[in-house]
C-alpha positions in Angstrom: 35.3 17.9 -68.0 34.5 20.2 -65.1 35.3 18.9 -61.6 32.8 19.7 -58.9 33.2 19.8 -55.2 31.4 16.9 -53.5 28.2 17.8 -51.6 28.9 17.7 -47.8 26.0 16.0 -46.0 27.7 16.5 -42.5 31.0 16.3 -40.6 32.3 14.1 -37.8 35.4 14.3 -35.7 36.6 11.4 -33.4 35.4 13.4 -30.4 31.9 14.0 -31.8 31.6 10.4 -33.0 32.7 9.3 -29.4 30.1 11.6 -27.9 27.3 9.9 -29.8 28.6 6.5 -29.0 28.9 7.4 -25.3 25.4 9.1 -25.2 23.3 10.5 -28.1 21.9 13.1 -25.8 25.5 14.4 -25.0 26.0 14.7 -28.7 22.9 16.7 -29.0 23.8 19.1 -26.1 27.3 19.7 -27.6 26.5 19.8 -31.3 22.8 20.7 -31.8 22.2 22.9 -28.7 25.8 24.0 -28.4 25.4 24.4 -24.7 28.5 25.8 -22.8 30.5 23.6 -20.5 32.7 24.5 -17.6 36.4 23.9 -18.2 37.7 21.2 -16.1 41.2 21.3 -14.5 42.1 17.9 -16.0 41.1 19.0 -19.5 42.9 22.3 -19.3 46.0 20.7 -18.0 45.8 18.4 -21.2 45.6 21.5 -23.3 48.8 23.0 -21.7 50.8 19.8 -21.9 49.9 19.3 -25.6 51.0 22.9 -26.2 54.4 22.2 -24.4 55.0 19.0 -26.4 54.3 20.6 -29.7 56.7 23.5 -29.0 59.3 21.1 -27.5 59.9 19.9 -31.1 60.6 23.5 -32.2 63.9 23.2 -30.4 67.0 21.5 -31.9 67.1 17.9 -31.0 70.0 18.1 -28.5 68.1 20.8 -26.5 64.9 18.7 -26.1 65.4 17.9 -22.4 63.2 17.6 -19.3 64.4 21.0 -18.2 63.5 22.5 -21.5 60.0 21.0 -21.4 59.4 22.3 -17.8 60.6 25.8 -18.9 57.9 25.8 -21.4 55.1 25.0 -19.0 54.6 28.3 -17.3 54.6 30.4 -20.5 52.1 28.0 -22.1 49.8 28.3 -19.0 50.2 32.1 -19.0 49.3 32.2 -22.6 46.1 30.2 -22.0 45.2 32.5 -19.2 45.7 35.6 -21.3 43.3 34.1 -23.9 40.7 33.3 -21.2 41.2 34.6 -17.7 38.3 32.6 -16.5 40.6 29.5 -16.4 41.9 30.9 -13.1 38.5 30.4 -11.5 38.9 26.6 -11.7 41.0 26.7 -8.5 39.9 27.6 -5.0 43.2 29.1 -4.1 46.9 29.4 -5.1 47.7 26.1 -3.4 45.3 24.2 -5.6 46.7 25.8 -8.7 50.3 24.9 -7.5 49.2 21.3 -7.0 47.8 21.3 -10.6 50.9 22.7 -12.0 53.0 20.1 -10.1 51.0 17.3 -11.7 51.6 18.8 -15.1 55.3 18.8 -14.4 55.2 15.2 -13.4 53.5 14.3 -16.6 56.0 16.1 -18.6 58.8 14.3 -16.8 57.1 11.1 -17.4 56.9 11.7 -21.1 60.7 11.4 -21.3 60.5 7.9 -19.8 58.3 6.9 -22.7 59.9 8.5 -25.7 63.3 10.1 -26.5 62.5 13.4 -28.3 66.2 13.9 -29.2 65.8 11.0 -31.6 62.6 12.1 -33.2 62.0 14.5 -36.1 58.2 14.7 -36.5 56.9 15.3 -40.0 53.9 17.1 -38.7 52.5 18.4 -35.4 48.9 19.4 -34.7 48.1 18.4 -38.3 44.5 19.2 -39.4 43.2 16.4 -41.7 39.9 16.0 -43.6 38.6 13.6 -46.1 35.1 13.2 -47.7 33.7 9.7 -48.0 31.6 8.6 -50.9 28.1 9.9 -50.0 29.4 13.3 -48.7 30.2 12.6 -45.1 33.3 14.6 -44.1 35.7 13.2 -41.5 38.2 15.5 -39.9 40.2 16.2 -36.9 43.6 17.1 -35.5 46.6 14.7 -35.3 48.9 15.4 -32.4 52.0 14.2 -34.4 52.9 12.4 -37.6 56.2 10.6 -37.9 57.4 9.6 -41.3 60.3 7.0 -41.7 62.9 7.5 -44.4 61.1 4.5 -46.1 57.9 6.4 -46.1 56.1 4.5 -43.3 53.8 6.7 -41.3 53.3 6.6 -37.5 50.3 8.4 -36.1 50.9 9.6 -32.5 48.4 11.0 -29.9 49.2 12.2 -26.4 46.8 11.4 -23.6 47.1 13.0 -20.2 44.8 10.4 -18.6 45.8 6.8 -17.5 46.0 4.0 -20.0 42.7 2.2 -20.4 42.1 -1.3 -19.2 41.5 -4.1 -21.8 37.7 -3.4 -21.8 38.3 0.2 -22.9 41.2 -0.2 -25.3 38.9 -0.6 -28.3 37.3 2.7 -27.6 40.7 4.4 -27.3 41.9 2.9 -30.6 38.7 4.0 -32.4 40.0 7.6 -32.4 43.3 6.5 -33.9 41.7 4.2 -36.5 39.5 7.2 -37.4 42.7 9.3 -38.1 44.2 6.5 -40.0 41.1 6.2 -42.2 41.3 9.8 -43.0 45.0 9.7 -43.8 44.4 6.6 -45.9 41.7 8.3 -47.9 43.9 11.4 -48.3 47.3 9.8 -49.1 46.3 6.3 -50.5 48.5 4.3 -48.0 47.6 2.8 -44.6 49.6 4.2 -41.7 52.2 1.7 -40.4 51.5 2.3 -36.8 49.1 3.9 -34.3 50.6 5.1 -31.0 48.9 6.4 -27.9 51.2 7.9 -25.4 49.5 7.9 -21.9 51.1 10.4 -19.5 48.8 9.7 -16.5 49.2 7.0 -14.0 52.5 5.2 -14.4 52.7 6.1 -18.0 52.2 3.7 -20.9 52.4 3.6 -24.7 49.7 1.6 -26.6 50.7 0.6 -30.2 48.5 -0.8 -32.9 49.3 -1.7 -36.5 46.2 -1.3 -38.6 45.4 -2.9 -41.9 43.0 -2.1 -44.7 40.4 -4.4 -43.2 40.5 -2.5 -39.9 40.0 0.8 -41.7 37.2 -0.5 -43.9 35.5 -1.7 -40.7 36.1 1.7 -39.1 34.5 3.4 -42.2 31.5 1.2 -41.9 31.1 2.0 -38.2 31.4 5.7 -38.9 28.8 5.5 -41.6 26.4 3.6 -39.3 27.0 6.3 -36.7 26.1 9.0 -39.1 23.0 7.1 -40.2 22.0 6.9 -36.4 22.6 10.7 -36.0 20.4 11.4 -39.1 17.6 9.3 -37.5 17.8 11.3 -34.4 17.8 14.5 -36.4 14.6 13.4 -38.2 12.8 12.1 -35.1 14.0 14.7 -32.6 14.7 11.8 -30.2 18.2 11.8 -28.5 18.4 9.0 -26.0 20.3 9.4 -22.8 22.7 6.6 -22.0 23.9 6.4 -18.4 27.5 5.3 -17.8 30.3 6.2 -15.3 31.2 9.1 -17.5 28.1 10.8 -16.3 30.1 11.8 -13.2 32.0 14.3 -15.3 29.0 15.5 -17.4 28.0 19.1 -17.0 24.5 18.5 -18.3 23.1 16.3 -15.5 20.5 18.9 -14.5 19.1 18.6 -18.1 19.2 14.9 -18.3 16.2 12.5 -17.8 18.5 10.0 -16.3 19.0 12.4 -13.4 15.5 13.8 -13.2 16.1 16.7 -15.6 14.2 17.9 -18.7 16.1 18.8 -21.9 15.2 22.0 -23.6 13.3 21.9 -26.8 15.5 20.8 -29.7 16.6 23.8 -31.6 16.2 24.0 -35.4 19.8 23.5 -36.1 21.8 21.0 -38.1 25.2 19.6 -37.1 27.3 21.7 -39.4 30.8 22.2 -38.0 31.1 19.3 -35.6 34.9 19.3 -35.3 36.8 20.4 -32.3 40.2 19.3 -31.2 40.3 17.0 -28.1 41.9 19.9 -26.2 39.0 22.3 -26.9 36.5 19.7 -26.5 37.6 19.3 -22.8 37.4 15.5 -22.9 41.1 14.6 -23.0 41.2 12.8 -19.6 37.8 11.3 -19.5 
């Protein structure tokens, strides 16, 4: 018998699924139009902090200290600047950049009040995962950290440089984690034991959730429904704008009907590669 690769009808990451739920027009601008966005200081700081925490676990456990993390900060910022010097244009002057770096240092110090990295040995960091559902929809993304207990139980960890959400927004935050858990379940055949969001903004907080199969089946139904809605918009060419407080951070207000703008004609393009890590998507703190 010859095994054939499944036909991929499209791909979704948690970020792009979140875009469509927030505002279908935002999804269109990012995925179909592929319009550029200005980097925000908050999102770039998230990128740098994620890089520091990833590399912190390259060190032997006894050396994973606050001082070691802070020593990694400047080199990771300089590496990012070397890749794209335009990041320096985010700041009006050196004083503003210094304040931004000081806030990053505070977040790294806060991390050590939430977890003890000397007692952890992650199985994976910045793990790319993908799984194809029946019907051909590919789900994929990057998991910040995967911890595996000696008994085989899996904990999925994601770092957030924003503040912990209030009760009304917890479900939205957990959707991303359930999405990752669904992919891992389909890949490995077992449901992750724990989902953990580590919030480094505000006073710092850890949000934990233990999913079960019913949770992940519900997540799969939601993802399928989202893709059906995306396909309807692709067929009709209609991408509805949805106003929310997140509009304050949107680069596309000048093109949005909610703000008196006119979107450009819809390009003849399908949403092929829709995955970006949360760091590159510049939405980490929103």
